[in-house]
N, CA, C and O atoms as a DFTB+ gen file, in Angstrom:
352 C
 N C O
     1  1     178.804      15.391     192.838
     2  2     177.681      16.677     192.998
     3  2     177.017      16.102     194.260
     4  3     176.506      14.996     194.084
     5  1     176.914      16.638     195.535
     6  2     175.992      16.667     196.593
     7  2     175.560      18.343     196.604
     8  3     176.205      19.389     196.547
     9  1     173.772      17.911     196.733
    10  2     174.075      19.634     197.201
    11  2     173.047      19.116     198.886
    12  3     172.400      18.086     199.076
    13  1     173.226      20.044     199.628
    14  2     172.409      20.170     200.840
    15  2     170.813      20.345     200.961
    16  3     170.263      20.631     202.025
    17  1     170.192      20.158     199.847
    18  2     168.697      20.225     199.407
    19  2     168.359      20.573     198.048
    20  3     169.096      21.047     197.183
    21  1     166.880      20.205     197.973
    22  2     166.665      20.558     196.336
    23  2     166.609      22.229     196.348
    24  3     167.422      22.872     195.683
    25  1     165.668      22.825     197.092
    26  2     166.629      24.542     197.176
    27  2     167.952      24.904     196.981
    28  3     168.288      25.789     196.194
    29  1     168.809      24.183     197.744
    30  2     170.408      24.177     197.343
    31  2     170.429      24.432     195.690
    32  3     170.635      25.487     195.091
    33  1     170.183      23.274     195.231
    34  2     169.867      23.060     194.058
    35  2     169.312      24.188     192.812
    36  3     169.814      24.846     191.901
    37  1     168.270      24.003     193.273
    38  2     167.974      25.247     192.038
    39  2     168.496      26.258     192.138
    40  3     168.651      26.947     191.129
    41  1     169.104      26.847     193.836
    42  2     169.464      28.363     193.622
    43  2     170.338      28.238     193.049
    44  3     170.519      29.223     192.334
    45  1     171.427      27.143     192.888
    46  2     172.703      27.318     192.221
    47  2     172.786      27.292     190.226
    48  3     173.590      27.887     189.509
    49  1     171.350      26.146     189.720
    50  2     170.740      26.326     188.717
    51  2     170.339      27.671     187.939
    52  3     170.387      28.107     186.789
    53  1     169.822      28.172     189.489
    54  2     169.414      29.830     188.710
    55  2     169.837      30.567     188.161
    56  3     169.786      31.082     187.044
    57  1     170.745      30.687     189.852
    58  2     172.384      31.612     189.132
    59  2     173.341      31.114     188.215
    60  3     174.263      31.798     187.769
    61  1     173.105      29.782     187.896
    62  2     173.538      28.990     186.520
    63  2     173.111      29.509     185.167
    64  3     173.957      29.633     184.281
    65  1     171.872      29.812     184.965
    66  2     171.482      30.040     183.884
    67  2     171.242      31.906     183.793
    68  3     171.334      32.621     182.796
    69  1     170.888      32.324     185.334
    70  2     170.818      33.825     184.689
    71  2     172.871      34.932     184.124
    72  3     173.226      36.067     183.805
    73  1     173.683      33.153     184.420
    74  2     175.146      33.655     184.194
    75  2     175.206      33.346     182.416
    76  3     175.791      34.053     181.594
    77  1     174.542      32.279     182.182
    78  2     174.693      31.668     180.538
    79  2     173.407      33.001     180.485
    80  3     173.940      34.099     180.325
    81  1     172.411      33.043     180.553
    82  2     171.620      34.729     179.838
    83  2     171.925      35.603     179.402
    84  3     171.425      36.160     178.424
    85  1     172.973      35.980     180.140
    86  2     173.983      36.968     180.613
    87  2     174.729      37.132     179.419
    88  3     174.617      37.847     178.423
    89  1     175.680      36.093     179.879
    90  2     176.759      36.309     178.439
    91  2     176.281      35.514     177.204
    92  3     177.050      35.803     176.287
    93  1     175.282      34.579     176.755
    94  2     174.797      34.809     175.636
    95  2     174.425      36.207     174.779
    96  3     175.045      36.475     173.750
    97  1     173.055      37.321     175.440
    98  2     173.190      38.329     175.858
    99  2     174.504      38.870     174.870
   100  3     174.267      38.821     173.663
   101  1     175.664      39.307     175.215
   102  2     176.363      40.110     175.242
   103  2     176.993      40.084     174.293
   104  3     177.593      40.958     173.666
   105  1     176.696      37.687     173.996
   106  2     177.015      37.609     172.459
   107  2     176.177      37.435     171.409
   108  3     176.428      36.809     170.379
   109  1     175.179      38.000     171.691
   110  2     173.962      38.163     170.721
   111  2     174.625      39.489     170.076
   112  3     175.015      39.741     168.936
   113  1     174.576      40.562     171.813
   114  2     174.539      41.405     171.010
   115  2     176.140      42.221     169.972
   116  3     176.260      42.919     168.965
   117  1     176.573      41.928     170.442
   118  2     177.511      41.614     170.010
   119  2     178.042      41.597     167.992
   120  3     178.409      42.457     167.191
   121  1     177.819      40.299     167.950
   122  2     177.458      39.299     166.845
   123  2     176.676      40.144     165.962
   124  3     177.189      40.667     164.973
   125  1     175.293      40.324     166.317
   126  2     174.029      41.297     165.623
   127  2     174.685      42.393     165.565
   128  3     175.193      42.827     164.532
   129  1     174.734      42.973     166.746
   130  2     174.225      44.574     166.735
   131  2     175.705      44.748     166.265
   132  3     175.825      44.927     165.053
   133  1     176.139      44.741     166.544
   134  2     177.983      44.970     165.964
   135  2     177.675      45.170     164.488
   136  3     177.252      46.196     163.955
   137  1     178.001      43.848     163.854
   138  2     177.782      43.013     162.777
   139  2     177.346      43.245     161.622
   140  3     177.808      43.208     160.481
   141  1     175.783      43.645     162.387
   142  2     174.591      43.958     161.202
   143  2     173.872      45.154     161.632
   144  3     173.621      46.091     160.875
   145  1     173.623      45.115     162.578
   146  2     172.574      46.169     162.941
   147  2     173.324      47.885     162.681
   148  3     173.070      48.931     162.083
   149  1     174.289      47.340     163.509
   150  2     175.726      49.212     163.436
   151  2     177.133      48.889     162.308
   152  3     178.305      49.206     162.511
   153  1     176.671      48.305     161.334
   154  2     177.849      48.231     160.657
   155  2     178.084      49.369     160.192
   156  3     179.064      49.943     160.668
   157  1     177.390      49.988     159.261
   158  2     177.084      51.358     158.579
   159  2     177.805      52.185     159.252
   160  3     178.385      53.119     158.699
   161  1     177.890      51.893     160.904
   162  2     178.046      53.033     161.979
   163  2     179.382      53.185     161.902
   164  3     179.946      54.095     161.296
   165  1     180.271      51.697     162.929
   166  2     180.896      51.350     162.853
   167  2     182.527      51.118     161.187
   168  3     183.707      50.772     161.231
   169  1     181.721      51.488     160.208
   170  2     182.028      51.207     159.230
   171  2     183.369      52.311     158.977
   172  3     184.419      52.076     158.379
   173  1     182.917      53.620     159.674
   174  2     183.565      55.009     159.810
   175  2     184.652      54.748     160.369
   176  3     185.517      55.572     160.072
   177  1     185.218      53.410     161.528
   178  2     186.294      53.542     161.832
   179  2     186.837      52.580     161.289
   180  3     186.276      51.966     160.381
   181  1     188.090      52.249     161.763
   182  2     188.784      51.158     161.175
   183  2     190.121      50.711     162.578
   184  3     190.616      51.481     163.400
   185  1     190.358      49.326     162.406
   186  2     190.908      48.218     163.617
   187  2     191.980      47.707     161.968
   188  3     191.432      47.682     160.866
   189  1     193.165      47.430     162.113
   190  2     194.484      46.985     162.071
   191  2     194.429      46.883     160.176
   192  3     194.658      45.927     159.436
   193  1     193.947      48.593     159.807
   194  2     192.880      48.610     158.196
   195  2     192.080      48.231     158.055
   196  3     191.566      48.982     157.226
   197  1     191.565      47.654     158.213
   198  2     189.789      47.110     158.185
   199  2     188.752      48.207     158.733
   200  3     189.012      49.143     159.489
   201  1     187.535      47.871     158.179
   202  2     186.411      48.770     158.475
   203  2     185.803      47.442     159.772
   204  3     185.677      46.217     159.798
   205  1     185.496      48.958     160.988
   206  2     185.414      48.181     161.952
   207  2     184.425      46.983     161.798
   208  3     184.567      45.765     161.906
   209  1     183.215      47.912     161.462
   210  2     182.118      46.523     160.798
   211  2     182.081      45.119     160.746
   212  3     181.509      44.222     161.364
   213  1     183.411      45.275     159.177
   214  2     183.574      44.399     158.691
   215  2     184.538      43.167     160.139
   216  3     184.261      42.007     160.442
   217  1     185.490      43.960     160.615
   218  2     185.972      43.689     162.067
   219  2     185.041      42.929     162.477
   220  3     185.064      41.725     162.220
   221  1     184.106      43.469     163.153
   222  2     183.269      43.244     163.644
   223  2     182.724      41.645     163.270
   224  3     183.024      40.606     163.858
   225  1     182.031      41.785     162.360
   226  2     180.878      40.395     161.664
   227  2     182.621      38.927     161.356
   228  3     182.475      37.736     161.079
   229  1     183.875      39.601     161.534
   230  2     184.552      38.605     160.993
   231  2     185.751      37.970     161.994
   232  3     186.516      37.038     161.743
   233  1     185.707      38.347     162.555
   234  2     186.483      38.631     164.240
   235  2     186.165      38.655     165.193
   236  3     186.202      37.843     166.118
   237  1     185.633      40.069     165.025
   238  2     185.158      40.032     166.952
   239  2     184.529      40.100     167.474
   240  3     184.491      40.522     168.629
   241  1     183.232      39.428     166.362
   242  2     181.957      38.477     167.491
   243  2     183.033      37.348     167.913
   244  3     183.170      37.258     169.133
   245  1     183.821      36.470     167.139
   246  2     184.845      35.188     167.040
   247  2     185.003      35.239     168.777
   248  3     184.369      34.728     169.701
   249  1     186.353      36.254     168.671
   250  2     186.857      36.957     170.116
   251  2     186.187      37.090     171.046
   252  3     186.522      36.943     172.221
   253  1     185.058      37.415     170.586
   254  2     183.700      38.058     171.883
   255  2     183.962      36.892     172.886
   256  3     184.378      36.667     174.022
   257  1     183.394      36.205     171.611
   258  2     182.659      34.304     172.211
   259  2     184.129      33.595     173.339
   260  3     184.115      33.345     174.545
   261  1     185.179      33.459     172.385
   262  2     186.053      33.023     173.015
   263  2     186.613      33.414     174.842
   264  3     187.123      32.918     175.846
   265  1     186.088      34.568     174.307
   266  2     186.484      35.634     175.999
   267  2     185.790      34.955     177.039
   268  3     186.209      34.527     178.115
   269  1     183.920      34.918     176.204
   270  2     183.275      34.773     177.589
   271  2     183.559      33.045     178.156
   272  3     183.501      32.595     179.300
   273  1     183.838      32.430     176.996
   274  2     183.435      31.392     177.478
   275  2     185.310      31.020     178.814
   276  3     185.703      30.188     179.632
   277  1     185.678      32.031     178.305
   278  2     186.813      31.573     179.580
   279  2     186.285      32.467     180.251
   280  3     187.001      32.384     181.249
   281  1     185.155      33.738     180.606
   282  2     184.169      34.112     181.516
   283  2     183.594      33.071     182.429
   284  3     183.828      32.616     183.549
   285  1     182.642      32.878     181.342
   286  2     181.254      31.589     181.998
   287  2     182.413      30.807     183.097
   288  3     182.124      30.795     184.294
   289  1     183.970      30.043     182.540
   290  2     184.817      29.122     182.878
   291  2     185.425      29.723     184.268
   292  3     185.902      28.914     185.064
   293  1     185.426      30.590     184.468
   294  2     186.190      31.372     185.887
   295  2     184.163      31.622     186.645
   296  3     183.516      30.631     186.983
   297  1     183.903      32.260     186.688
   298  2     182.584      32.888     186.814
   299  2     181.743      31.417     187.532
   300  3     180.713      31.604     188.178
   301  1     182.143      30.385     187.394
   302  2     181.500      28.319     187.776
   303  2     182.420      28.324     188.379
   304  3     182.257      28.023     189.561
   305  1     183.526      28.581     188.027
   306  2     184.538      27.852     189.031
   307  2     184.225      28.459     190.682
   308  3     184.333      27.738     191.674
   309  1     183.874      29.737     190.723
   310  2     183.236      30.474     191.644
   311  2     182.444      30.121     192.440
   312  3     182.707      29.826     193.605
   313  1     180.827      30.091     191.665
   314  2     180.061      29.340     191.900
   315  2     180.233      28.198     192.581
   316  3     180.442      28.202     193.794
   317  1     180.163      27.142     191.887
   318  2     180.449      26.004     192.235
   319  2     181.058      25.768     194.199
   320  3     180.677      25.046     195.120
   321  1     182.319      26.996     194.017
   322  2     182.992      26.987     195.474
   323  2     182.037      27.514     196.478
   324  3     181.922      27.137     197.644
   325  1     181.086      28.829     195.604
   326  2     180.236      29.479     196.790
   327  2     179.049      28.039     197.090
   328  3     178.541      27.840     198.193
   329  1     178.867      27.432     196.236
   330  2     177.536      26.667     196.561
   331  2     178.402      24.817     197.356
   332  3     177.876      23.727     197.582
   333  1     179.682      25.261     197.512
   334  2     180.076      23.637     197.865
   335  2     180.273      22.757     197.527
   336  3     180.640      21.779     198.179
   337  1     180.027      22.865     196.037
   338  2     179.892      21.434     195.094
   339  2     181.350      22.160     193.930
   340  3     181.192      22.249     192.712
   341  1     182.219      22.448     194.403
   342  2     183.704      22.817     193.219
   343  2     184.303      20.651     194.066
   344  3     183.851      19.759     194.784
   345  1     185.601      21.019     193.185
   346  2     185.414      19.688     192.979
   347  2     187.209      19.321     193.899
   348  3     187.917      18.314     193.911
   349  1     187.385      20.921     194.653
   350  2     188.986      20.578     194.959
   351  2     188.293      20.183     196.245
   352  3     188.946      19.730     197.185
């Protein structure tokens, strides 16, 4: 991976860190917020016969994390192409 300049490399890592922080904030919000803080509100609804708060605590946060992994890979491929450091 070769960057044109030091500022180009800094911009790439700044965008990478911004993406990671956004995705981690989403995951923390879903994992902590839905499974712990909002559990009583969410338990009023059900998914597949389970209370929604319970579902988020056991399945929703894991599925959200898996989706975020794919979003990260997709966005990083786009970011790599934008900065000219992709593998192709």
